[in-house]
C-alpha positions as CSV (number, residue, x, y, z in Angstrom):
1,M,-71.5,191.9,-22.7
2,E,-73.5,194.5,-24.6
3,L,-73.3,198.1,-23.4
4,K,-77.1,198.2,-22.9
5,E,-76.9,195.1,-20.6
6,I,-74.0,196.7,-18.7
7,K,-75.9,199.9,-18.2
8,S,-79.0,198.1,-17.0
9,F,-76.9,196.1,-14.5
10,I,-75.3,199.3,-13.2
11,Q,-78.6,201.2,-12.9
12,E,-80.2,198.4,-10.9
13,K,-77.2,198.3,-8.5
14,E,-77.2,202.0,-8.1
15,K,-80.9,202.0,-7.3
16,Q,-80.3,199.5,-4.5
17,I,-77.2,201.3,-3.2
18,S,-79.0,204.6,-3.0
19,V,-81.5,203.2,-0.5
20,L,-78.8,201.6,1.7
21,Y,-76.8,204.7,1.6
22,K,-79.7,206.9,2.7
23,N,-80.6,204.5,5.6
24,L,-77.0,204.4,6.7
25,N,-76.4,208.2,6.7
26,S,-79.8,208.9,8.4
27,S,-79.1,206.5,11.2
28,Y,-75.6,207.9,11.8
29,W,-77.0,211.4,11.9
30,T,-79.5,210.4,14.5
31,A,-76.9,208.5,16.6
32,S,-74.5,211.4,16.5
33,I,-77.0,213.8,18.0
34,S,-78.6,211.5,20.6
35,G,-75.6,209.5,21.7
36,K,-78.0,206.6,22.6
37,K,-76.9,203.0,22.4
38,E,-80.0,202.0,20.5
39,D,-79.4,204.6,17.8
40,Y,-75.8,203.5,17.4
41,D,-77.0,199.9,17.2
42,K,-79.4,200.9,14.4
43,Y,-76.5,202.6,12.6
44,A,-74.4,199.5,12.9
45,E,-77.3,197.4,11.6
46,N,-77.5,199.7,8.5
47,E,-73.8,199.7,8.0
48,L,-73.8,195.9,8.0
49,A,-76.7,195.9,5.5
50,L,-74.6,198.0,3.1
51,K,-71.6,195.7,3.7
52,R,-73.7,192.6,3.0
53,F,-74.8,194.1,-0.3
54,F,-71.2,194.9,-1.4
55,N,-69.9,191.6,-0.1
56,N,-71.7,189.7,-2.9
57,K,-68.9,187.7,-4.6
58,E,-70.9,187.1,-7.7
59,D,-71.6,190.8,-8.4
60,Y,-68.0,191.6,-7.6
61,E,-66.7,189.2,-10.2
62,K,-69.2,190.4,-12.7
63,I,-68.2,194.0,-12.2
64,K,-64.5,193.1,-12.3
65,S,-65.0,191.4,-15.6
66,M,-67.1,194.3,-17.0
67,K,-64.4,196.7,-16.0
68,E,-61.8,195.0,-18.1
69,E,-64.0,195.3,-21.3
70,N,-63.2,198.0,-23.8
71,I,-66.1,200.5,-23.1
72,D,-66.2,203.6,-25.2
73,N,-68.8,205.3,-23.0
74,K,-66.7,207.2,-20.5
75,I,-69.5,207.7,-18.0
76,T,-70.3,204.0,-17.9
77,A,-66.6,203.2,-17.7
78,R,-66.2,205.5,-14.7
79,Q,-69.2,204.1,-13.0
80,L,-67.8,200.6,-13.3
81,K,-64.5,201.6,-11.9
82,L,-66.0,203.3,-8.8
83,L,-68.4,200.3,-8.4
84,Y,-65.4,198.0,-8.5
85,Y,-63.7,199.9,-5.7
86,A,-66.9,200.0,-3.7
87,Y,-67.3,196.2,-4.0
88,L,-63.6,195.6,-3.4
89,S,-63.9,197.6,-0.1
90,Y,-66.3,195.0,1.3
91,Q,-64.9,191.7,0.0
92,G,-63.7,189.1,2.4
93,D,-65.1,187.2,5.3
94,Y,-68.5,188.8,6.1
95,K,-68.4,187.7,9.7
96,L,-65.1,189.4,10.2
97,M,-66.6,192.6,8.7
98,E,-69.5,192.3,11.0
99,E,-67.2,192.0,14.0
100,I,-65.2,195.1,12.8
101,T,-68.4,197.2,12.3
102,K,-69.8,196.4,15.8
103,K,-66.4,197.1,17.4
104,V,-66.0,200.4,15.6
105,T,-69.6,201.5,16.4
106,A,-69.2,200.7,20.1
107,T,-65.9,202.5,20.2
108,E,-67.2,205.6,18.4
109,Q,-70.0,205.8,21.0
110,K,-67.3,205.8,23.7
111,F,-65.5,208.7,22.0
112,N,-68.7,210.7,21.3
113,T,-70.1,210.4,24.8
114,F,-66.8,210.9,26.6
115,R,-66.6,214.1,28.8
116,A,-63.3,215.0,30.4
117,K,-63.3,215.4,34.2
118,I,-61.2,217.7,36.3
119,G,-61.9,216.9,39.9
120,S,-65.6,216.0,40.0
121,K,-66.7,218.4,37.3
122,E,-67.3,217.3,33.7
123,Y,-66.1,219.4,30.7
124,T,-67.0,219.4,27.1
125,E,-64.2,219.3,24.5
126,N,-65.0,223.0,23.8
127,E,-64.4,223.9,27.4
128,I,-61.2,221.9,27.6
129,K,-59.8,223.6,24.6
130,E,-60.8,227.0,26.0
131,I,-58.8,226.3,29.2
132,M,-55.8,225.2,27.1
133,K,-56.1,228.2,24.9
134,K,-56.9,231.0,27.3
135,D,-55.8,230.1,30.9
136,K,-52.4,231.4,32.0
137,S,-52.0,228.7,34.6
138,N,-49.6,226.0,33.6
139,K,-51.2,223.7,36.2
140,K,-54.7,224.2,34.8
141,A,-53.5,223.7,31.2
142,K,-51.8,220.4,32.2
143,E,-54.9,219.3,34.1
144,A,-57.1,220.0,31.1
145,W,-54.7,218.1,28.8
146,E,-54.5,215.1,31.0
147,A,-58.3,215.0,31.5
148,I,-59.0,214.8,27.8
149,K,-56.3,212.2,27.2
150,V,-58.0,209.8,29.6
151,Q,-60.2,208.7,26.7
152,G,-57.0,207.2,25.2
153,A,-56.8,204.7,28.0
154,I,-60.5,204.0,27.8
155,V,-60.4,203.0,24.1
156,E,-56.8,201.8,23.7
157,K,-57.6,198.0,23.7
158,D,-60.6,198.6,21.4
159,V,-58.6,200.5,18.9
160,L,-55.8,198.0,18.8
161,E,-58.3,195.2,18.3
162,I,-59.9,197.1,15.4
163,V,-56.5,197.6,13.8
164,R,-55.7,193.9,14.0
165,L,-59.1,193.0,12.6
166,R,-58.8,195.5,9.7
167,N,-55.3,194.1,8.9
168,K,-56.7,190.5,9.0
169,L,-59.4,191.5,6.5
170,A,-56.9,193.4,4.2
171,K,-54.4,190.5,4.2
172,S,-57.1,188.0,3.2
173,L,-57.7,190.2,0.1
174,G,-54.0,190.1,-0.9
175,F,-52.8,193.4,0.6
176,R,-49.9,194.0,2.9
177,D,-52.1,195.6,5.5
178,Y,-55.2,197.8,5.9
179,Y,-53.2,200.9,5.2
180,E,-52.2,199.8,1.7
181,F,-55.7,198.5,1.1
182,S,-57.4,201.8,2.0
183,L,-55.2,203.8,-0.3
184,E,-55.9,201.4,-3.2
185,V,-59.7,201.6,-2.9
186,G,-59.3,205.4,-2.7
187,E,-57.4,205.6,-6.0
188,Q,-54.1,206.6,-4.3
189,K,-50.7,205.0,-4.1
190,E,-48.6,205.0,-0.9
191,K,-45.3,206.0,-2.7
192,E,-47.0,209.0,-4.2
193,I,-48.3,210.2,-0.9
194,E,-45.0,209.5,0.8
195,S,-43.2,211.5,-1.8
196,I,-45.4,214.6,-1.3
197,M,-45.2,214.3,2.5
198,D,-41.4,214.0,2.4
199,E,-41.1,217.0,0.2
200,L,-43.3,219.1,2.5
201,D,-41.3,217.9,5.5
202,K,-38.2,219.3,3.9
203,L,-39.8,222.6,2.8
204,T,-41.5,223.3,6.2
205,E,-38.8,222.0,8.6
206,I,-36.8,225.2,9.0
207,P,-39.7,227.7,8.8
208,F,-41.5,225.6,11.5
209,K,-38.4,225.3,13.7
210,N,-38.0,229.1,13.6
211,L,-41.7,229.6,14.4
212,K,-41.6,227.0,17.2
213,G,-38.8,229.0,18.8
214,E,-41.0,232.1,18.6
215,M,-43.9,230.2,20.1
216,D,-41.8,228.8,23.0
217,L,-40.5,232.3,23.9
218,V,-44.0,233.7,24.1
219,L,-45.5,230.7,25.9
220,S,-42.7,230.5,28.5
221,K,-43.6,234.1,29.5
222,K,-47.3,233.4,29.5
223,Y,-47.0,230.4,31.8
224,R,-44.0,231.8,33.7
225,I,-41.9,228.7,33.2
226,K,-38.6,228.0,31.4
227,K,-38.8,227.0,27.8
228,E,-37.4,223.6,28.6
229,E,-40.4,223.1,31.0
230,L,-43.0,223.6,28.3
231,G,-45.2,220.5,27.8
232,P,-47.7,219.4,25.1
233,W,-50.5,221.1,27.2
234,N,-49.0,224.5,26.6
235,Y,-49.6,224.7,22.8
236,G,-53.3,225.6,22.8
237,D,-55.1,222.3,22.0
238,P,-54.8,218.6,22.9
239,F,-52.7,217.6,19.9
240,F,-50.8,220.9,19.0
241,Q,-52.6,220.8,15.7
242,E,-53.9,224.3,15.5
243,G,-51.3,226.3,17.4
244,P,-51.4,228.7,20.4
245,E,-52.3,232.4,20.4
246,I,-48.9,234.1,20.4
247,Y,-49.6,237.4,18.7
248,E,-50.9,240.7,20.1
249,I,-54.5,240.2,18.9
250,S,-57.0,237.4,19.5
251,L,-59.3,236.8,16.5
252,D,-62.0,235.6,19.0
253,S,-62.7,239.3,19.7
254,Y,-64.0,239.7,16.1
255,Y,-66.4,236.7,16.3
256,K,-68.4,237.5,19.4
257,E,-71.7,237.9,17.4
258,D,-73.7,235.4,15.4
259,I,-71.1,233.6,13.3
260,V,-73.9,231.7,11.5
261,E,-75.2,234.9,10.0
262,K,-71.7,235.9,8.9
263,A,-71.3,232.6,7.1
264,R,-74.8,232.8,5.5
265,K,-74.1,236.3,4.1
266,Y,-70.6,235.4,2.9
267,Y,-71.6,232.4,0.9
268,K,-74.6,234.2,-0.6
269,S,-72.3,237.0,-1.7
270,I,-70.2,234.7,-3.9
271,G,-73.2,232.9,-5.4
272,L,-73.2,229.9,-3.2
273,D,-76.4,229.6,-1.2
274,A,-76.1,227.9,2.3
275,E,-79.6,228.7,3.5
276,G,-81.1,225.2,3.0
277,I,-78.1,223.5,4.4
278,L,-78.2,225.6,7.6
279,S,-81.9,224.9,8.0
280,R,-81.3,221.1,8.0
281,S,-78.2,221.3,10.2
282,D,-77.7,220.6,13.9
283,L,-75.5,223.5,15.1
284,Y,-75.2,223.6,18.8
285,E,-74.0,221.5,21.8
286,K,-76.4,218.9,23.4
287,P,-75.8,216.2,26.0
288,G,-74.6,213.0,24.4
289,K,-74.0,214.7,21.0
290,N,-70.9,214.0,19.0
291,Q,-68.5,216.9,20.0
292,H,-66.8,217.1,16.7
293,A,-68.1,218.5,13.4
294,Y,-68.9,217.0,10.0
295,C,-70.9,217.4,6.8
296,M,-73.3,214.7,5.6
297,D,-74.9,214.2,2.2
298,I,-77.8,212.1,3.3
299,D,-79.1,210.9,-0.1
300,R,-77.1,212.6,-2.9
301,E,-80.5,214.2,-3.9
302,G,-80.2,217.5,-2.1
303,D,-80.4,216.6,1.6
304,V,-77.1,217.9,2.8
305,R,-76.5,218.8,6.4
306,T,-73.8,219.7,8.9
307,L,-73.4,218.7,12.5
308,Q,-71.5,221.2,14.7
309,N,-71.1,222.5,18.2
310,L,-70.9,226.2,17.6
311,K,-69.6,228.9,19.8
312,N,-69.0,232.5,18.7
313,T,-65.2,232.1,18.4
314,E,-62.7,232.3,15.6
315,R,-62.1,228.5,15.8
316,W,-65.8,227.8,15.2
317,M,-66.1,230.5,12.5
318,E,-63.4,228.5,10.7
319,I,-65.1,225.2,11.3
320,L,-68.5,226.6,10.2
321,L,-67.1,227.9,6.9
322,H,-65.2,224.6,6.5
323,E,-68.2,222.3,6.9
324,L,-70.4,224.5,4.8
325,G,-67.7,224.3,2.1
326,H,-68.1,220.5,2.1
327,A,-71.9,220.9,2.1
328,I,-72.0,223.4,-0.8
329,Y,-69.7,221.1,-2.8
330,S,-72.1,218.2,-2.3
331,S,-75.2,220.4,-2.9
332,N,-74.0,221.4,-6.3
333,H,-73.2,218.0,-7.9
334,N,-75.0,217.8,-11.3
335,S,-78.3,215.9,-10.5
336,S,-78.2,214.4,-14.0
337,L,-75.1,212.4,-13.2
338,P,-75.6,208.8,-12.2
339,F,-75.9,208.2,-8.4
340,I,-72.3,206.9,-7.9
341,L,-70.8,209.9,-9.7
342,R,-72.7,212.4,-7.5
343,D,-69.8,212.6,-5.2
344,S,-66.5,214.6,-4.9
345,A,-63.7,213.6,-7.3
346,H,-61.8,212.4,-4.1
347,T,-62.2,212.9,-0.4
348,F,-59.3,215.4,-0.4
349,T,-60.9,217.5,-3.2
350,T,-63.9,218.3,-1.0
351,E,-61.4,218.9,1.9
352,A,-59.7,221.4,-0.3
353,I,-62.9,223.4,-0.8
354,A,-63.7,223.2,2.9
355,M,-60.2,224.4,3.8
356,L,-60.2,227.1,1.1
357,F,-63.3,228.7,2.8
358,G,-62.3,227.8,6.4
359,R,-59.2,230.0,6.0
360,K,-61.4,233.0,5.4
361,A,-61.9,233.2,9.2
362,R,-58.3,234.3,9.3
363,N,-58.5,236.7,6.3
364,V,-58.4,240.4,7.1
365,E,-60.8,241.2,4.2
366,F,-63.3,238.7,5.6
367,I,-63.0,240.3,9.0
368,K,-63.5,243.7,7.6
369,N,-66.5,242.7,5.5
370,Y,-68.3,240.7,8.2
371,C,-67.1,241.9,11.6
372,Q,-67.8,245.6,11.1
373,I,-64.2,247.0,11.5
374,S,-62.9,250.1,9.9
375,E,-60.4,250.3,7.0
376,Q,-57.9,251.7,9.5
377,E,-58.2,248.8,11.9
378,A,-58.1,246.4,9.0
379,E,-54.8,247.9,7.9
380,K,-53.5,247.9,11.4
381,I,-54.1,244.1,12.0
382,N,-53.4,242.9,8.4
383,K,-49.8,241.7,9.0
384,T,-50.7,240.0,12.3
385,V,-53.7,238.2,10.8
386,K,-51.5,236.8,8.0
387,K,-49.0,235.7,10.7
388,I,-51.9,233.9,12.5
389,L,-52.9,232.0,9.4
390,R,-49.3,231.2,8.6
391,L,-48.8,229.8,12.1
392,R,-52.0,227.7,11.8
393,M,-50.9,226.3,8.4
394,L,-47.3,225.4,9.5
395,V,-48.4,223.9,12.8
396,F,-51.1,221.8,11.0
397,S,-48.7,220.6,8.3
398,R,-46.3,219.3,10.9
399,W,-49.1,217.7,12.9
400,V,-50.3,215.8,9.8
401,Q,-46.8,214.5,9.4
402,V,-47.2,212.8,12.9
403,M,-50.6,211.3,12.1
404,F,-49.6,210.2,8.6
405,R,-46.5,208.4,9.7
406,F,-48.0,207.0,12.9
407,E,-50.9,205.4,11.1
408,Q,-48.5,203.9,8.5
409,Q,-46.5,202.3,11.3
410,L,-49.6,201.4,13.3
411,Y,-50.9,199.2,10.6
412,K,-47.5,197.8,9.6
413,N,-46.9,196.6,13.2
414,P,-49.6,197.2,15.8
415,E,-47.6,195.1,18.3
416,Q,-44.7,197.6,18.6
417,D,-44.3,200.1,21.4
418,L,-46.9,202.6,20.1
419,K,-46.5,205.0,23.0
420,K,-42.8,205.4,22.1
421,L,-43.6,205.6,18.4
422,W,-46.1,208.4,19.1
423,W,-43.9,210.6,21.2
424,D,-40.8,210.0,18.9
425,L,-42.9,211.3,16.0
426,V,-44.2,214.2,18.1
427,K,-40.6,215.1,19.0
428,K,-39.3,214.9,15.4
429,Y,-42.1,216.7,13.6
430,Q,-43.6,219.0,16.2
431,L,-40.4,219.6,18.2
432,V,-42.2,218.8,21.5
433,N,-39.7,217.0,23.7
434,F,-42.0,214.9,26.0
435,S,-43.1,211.4,26.6
436,R,-45.1,209.4,29.2
437,D,-46.3,205.8,29.7
438,A,-49.9,206.4,28.5
439,P,-51.7,205.5,25.3
440,D,-52.1,209.2,24.2
441,W,-52.1,208.1,20.6
442,A,-55.4,206.3,21.1
443,S,-57.2,209.5,22.2
444,K,-57.3,210.7,18.5
445,Y,-60.9,210.0,17.3
446,H,-59.8,209.6,13.6
447,T,-57.9,206.3,14.3
448,V,-61.3,204.7,14.7
449,S,-63.8,206.8,12.7
450,A,-61.6,207.9,9.7
451,P,-58.7,205.5,9.4
452,V,-56.0,206.2,6.8
453,Y,-57.5,209.6,6.1
454,Y,-55.4,212.2,7.7
455,H,-53.0,212.7,4.8
456,N,-56.0,213.9,2.8
457,Y,-56.3,216.9,5.0
458,L,-52.8,218.1,4.0
459,L,-53.4,217.2,0.3
460,G,-56.6,219.3,0.7
461,E,-54.5,222.2,2.1
462,L,-52.1,222.0,-0.9
463,L,-55.0,222.0,-3.4
464,A,-56.8,224.8,-1.5
465,S,-53.7,227.0,-2.0
466,Q,-53.6,226.0,-5.7
467,I,-57.3,226.8,-6.2
468,H,-56.9,230.1,-4.3
469,N,-53.9,231.0,-6.6
470,Y,-56.0,230.3,-9.7
471,I,-59.0,232.3,-8.5
472,T,-57.0,235.3,-7.4
473,K,-55.0,235.4,-10.6
474,N,-57.9,234.8,-13.0
475,I,-61.1,236.1,-11.3
476,T,-60.5,238.5,-8.4
477,K,-57.1,239.8,-9.5
478,D,-56.2,240.2,-5.8
479,L,-54.1,237.7,-3.9
480,D,-55.5,238.7,-0.5
481,S,-59.1,238.6,-1.6
482,D,-61.8,236.8,0.5
483,Y,-63.9,236.8,-2.8
484,T,-66.8,238.7,-1.2
485,G,-69.2,240.0,-3.9
486,K,-67.6,237.9,-6.6
487,K,-70.3,235.7,-7.8
488,E,-68.0,234.6,-10.6
489,V,-66.1,232.6,-8.0
490,G,-69.1,230.5,-7.2
491,E,-69.9,230.1,-10.8
492,Y,-66.3,228.9,-11.5
493,L,-66.3,226.4,-8.7
494,I,-69.8,225.0,-9.6
495,K,-68.9,224.6,-13.3
496,N,-65.3,223.2,-12.9
497,I,-65.3,221.3,-9.6
498,F,-68.7,220.8,-7.9
499,S,-70.9,219.9,-10.8
500,V,-68.5,217.4,-12.4
501,G,-68.7,215.2,-9.2
502,A,-66.7,212.0,-9.6
503,R,-66.9,212.0,-13.4
504,Y,-63.1,212.2,-13.5
505,R,-60.4,210.7,-11.4
506,W,-59.1,213.3,-8.9
507,D,-55.9,214.1,-10.8
508,E,-57.7,214.6,-14.1
509,M,-60.3,216.8,-12.5
510,I,-57.6,219.0,-11.0
511,K,-55.8,219.3,-14.4
512,R,-59.1,220.2,-16.1
513,A,-60.1,222.8,-13.5
514,L,-56.6,224.4,-12.8
515,K,-54.8,223.7,-16.1
516,E,-52.0,221.9,-14.2
517,E,-51.4,218.9,-11.9
518,L,-51.6,219.0,-8.1
519,N,-48.6,221.1,-7.0
520,P,-47.4,221.9,-3.5
521,K,-45.5,225.0,-4.5
522,Y,-48.5,227.3,-3.9
523,F,-48.9,226.2,-0.3
524,V,-45.1,226.6,0.2
525,E,-45.1,230.1,-1.4
526,E,-48.2,231.1,0.7
527,F,-47.1,229.9,4.1
528,T,-43.3,229.4,4.4
529,K,-42.0,232.7,3.1
């Protein structure tokens, strides 16, 4: 086929995809805010329309054939490859895909509209986490933890049915299971991910064990119980994924005033404007609204937004910086790129940018610059702030080990004893010796809304450390810098990461931007020493 004909075919498909993409994202945004069934139904309808489009067998075979041709034009070749993966994602029995979509949408609504109950009073997720983080009563912490875990029992059967249906679809396309299939369409290989996770497990095992001993000592005093009596409710959040406050300062005390203004000023100071994004975003709690946070590029033409449930706390300062990191990445894709390339090189590369900036909430230079503290106080809290960030990173890395390995096994055999599998992994990687006969694994929202995704958060953390190392060595010349006032940082990121979009495969983009391949050593050096 002539190159001109191939380009014409791609342009026509991209034009159609752009409309479907915008409709889908707009409807999900509306449903996330309202929580209404009719809005979720509209979202499901738009998702099925997108799937119907990509389910076209004739187009799939044509793209598959084009992809095998020797095309000198690198942009066109890359478009074809990504189109191929997009079509592959939606091949198979359309009725089965329709069933999965409707089931996922209904289950997402259950998650998003769930409110934990203690006694007769309803609590938002923010309020539950606040109890678990701040209250010194072991009884209240346990009540809060058990209340939010109720959602696991509510959705367990739905999640299992979704897993079985996803596996059925993946197997019909020649894959072992949905896990293997998802990695393939995301340009990843299971063995590569396993290798990285295994290496990080070894490198973080002893540092985490030592830190866990320190945590347990502090928490046993806080709750006035023996260390052996500590339960999963004592570690500050429902999944022990962030870590408790065990040091003499609480960073919440620095974020009691307008975190949105702090974020706006920060990004502007490094040459990355967040003003338009914030004006389009939905930032605060509402009844029925999704209680989590996300960024959405509605149309790949500039309409980028974030959904959040902000409070003036350190946790939400981090989340705000994180989601705006995603949004600024999307906002700075080169508009001259074809539609399908106006995206991140990989989902974990946009996570890396989000994490790079989210960490600034636990950076003493950031606190000094945006929370009006003196040089003397900054010097006084510096070591502790670093300890807080180190705790957060080590705790999170061990939590991701649980999610990564659980999902692997979930899709390999959804009929096994998942309750036992869950708590065995929690014991091994998080060192929490607890179990109970309840589907606590199912209370994690990502099993439904972002399957086979969690490992990308940790890859993102590795890349964030690598990018930080490059920036501080080559631009700011200061390892502890928060980059404030360094517009060269924004310029570097736009030129080398944001604007190139998905023009290159993720590994090639990293090599071009950082002059080396993805390397976990920077994360290890930063957080295990």
